C-alpha positions in Angstrom: -31.4 17.5 -15.0 -33.5 14.6 -16.2 -33.8 11.2 -14.5 -31.8 9.6 -17.2 -28.9 12.1 -16.8 -29.0 11.6 -13.1 -28.8 7.9 -13.5 -25.9 8.1 -15.9 -24.1 10.5 -13.6 -24.6 8.1 -10.7 -23.1 5.2 -12.8 -20.2 7.4 -13.8 -19.5 8.3 -10.2 -19.7 4.6 -9.1 -17.4 3.6 -12.0 -14.9 6.2 -10.9 -15.0 5.1 -7.3 -14.6 1.4 -8.2 -11.8 2.2 -10.6 -10.0 4.3 -8.0 -10.4 1.5 -5.4 -9.0 -1.1 -7.8 -6.1 1.2 -8.7 -5.4 1.7 -5.0 -5.4 -2.0 -4.3 -3.1 -2.8 -7.3 -0.6 -0.1 -6.2 -0.7 -1.2 -2.6 -0.1 -4.8 -3.6 2.8 -3.6 -5.8 4.5 -1.9 -2.8 4.8 -5.4 -1.3 5.4 -7.5 -4.5 6.3 -5.4 -7.5 8.9 -3.2 -5.9 11.0 -6.0 -4.4 10.7 -8.2 -7.5 11.8 -5.3 -9.8 14.7 -4.6 -7.4 15.8 -8.2 -7.3 15.6 -8.5 -11.1 17.7 -5.3 -11.6 20.1 -6.5 -8.8 20.5 -9.9 -10.6 21.4 -8.0 -13.8 24.0 -5.9 -11.9 25.4 -9.0 -10.1 25.9 -11.4 -13.0 27.3 -14.7 -11.7 29.2 -15.6 -8.5 28.6 -14.7 -4.9 26.6 -11.6 -4.0 28.5 -8.3 -4.2 27.8 -5.2 -2.2 27.1 -3.2 -5.4 24.2 -5.5 -6.3 22.9 -5.4 -2.7 23.1 -1.6 -2.7 21.3 -1.5 -6.1 18.5 -3.7 -4.7 18.1 -1.5 -1.6 18.1 1.7 -3.5 15.6 0.5 -6.1 13.3 -0.9 -3.4 13.4 2.5 -1.6 12.9 4.5 -4.8 10.1 2.4 -6.3 8.3 2.0 -3.0 8.6 5.8 -2.4 7.0 6.5 -5.8 4.3 3.9 -5.2 3.5 5.4 -1.8 3.2 8.9 -3.4 0.9 7.5 -6.1 -1.1 5.8 -3.5 -1.5 9.0 -1.5 -2.6 10.9 -4.6 -5.1 8.2 -5.5 -6.5 8.3 -1.9 -6.9 12.1 -2.1 -8.6 11.8 -5.5 -10.9 9.1 -4.1 -11.8 11.3 -1.2 -12.5 14.2 -3.5 -14.7 12.1 -5.8 -16.7 10.7 -2.9 -16.9 14.1 -1.1 -15.3 12.7 2.0 -13.5 15.1 4.3 -10.7 14.1 6.6 -11.9 13.5 10.2 -8.5 13.9 11.9 -6.1 16.8 11.3 -2.5 15.9 10.7 0.1 17.5 12.8 3.8 17.5 12.1 5.8 15.6 14.7 7.6 18.7 16.1 4.3 20.5 16.7 2.5 17.6 18.5 1.5 17.9 22.1 3.8 16.3 24.6 0.9 15.2 26.7 -0.3 12.5 24.2 -3.1 12.2 21.8 -5.1 15.2 20.7 -8.9 15.0 20.9 -10.7 14.4 17.6 -12.1 17.4 15.8 -15.6 18.4 16.5 -18.0 15.9 15.1 -17.1 12.7 17.0 -14.9 9.7 16.2 -12.5 9.4 13.4 -13.7 7.1 10.6 -11.5 4.7 8.6 -11.4 5.5 4.9 -11.3 3.0 2.0 -7.6 3.8 1.7 -7.0 2.7 5.3 -9.0 -0.5 4.7 -7.1 -1.3 1.5 -3.7 -0.8 3.2 -4.7 -3.0 6.2 -6.0 -5.6 3.8 -2.9 -5.7 1.7 -0.7 -6.0 4.8 -2.8 -8.9 6.1 -2.6 -10.6 2.7 1.2 -10.1 2.4 1.7 -11.5 6.0 -0.5 -14.5 5.3 1.2 -15.3 2.0 4.6 -15.0 3.6 3.6 -17.3 6.5 2.2 -19.9 4.1 5.4 -19.8 2.1 7.6 -19.9 5.1 6.0 -22.7 6.9 4.9 -24.9 4.0 7.1 -24.2 0.9 10.5 -22.8 2.0 11.9 -26.0 3.4 12.3 -24.4 6.8 13.2 -26.6 9.7 10.5 -24.9 11.7 7.4 -25.5 9.7 7.2 -28.6 7.7 8.3 -32.2 7.4 10.9 -31.4 4.8 13.3 -29.9 7.4 13.1 -32.7 9.9 
């Protein structure tokens, strides 16, 4: 393999990694935003006008559950693909709950401490962003009697 081929292969790998990371971030963000917004939109179409009905609320709940489930499955697949592209192997084995030890945590596999993956970092980052945006909205824009001068 020539130096030019190695360089283009390196750029291709970097581009794949960046693309997968961006896709994971977009999907993780849509678990928090896209899924509820889609569910509310469909629920508003089911509801029509008047006070909320149980059928519209049920539709919203089912759509949030379904779309969020699909997005989590896509996120999991993207994470596995990213790990395969980067050559990262899991550092902690997964045990089903009914096979876990009753004495607590199992020791890590040989090789030391568990390391956080990019997937873990993206999920934690999206949760932090979602909580921060919710708090800003609640305390400054919602008209809550707790947070701002508009409620007092």
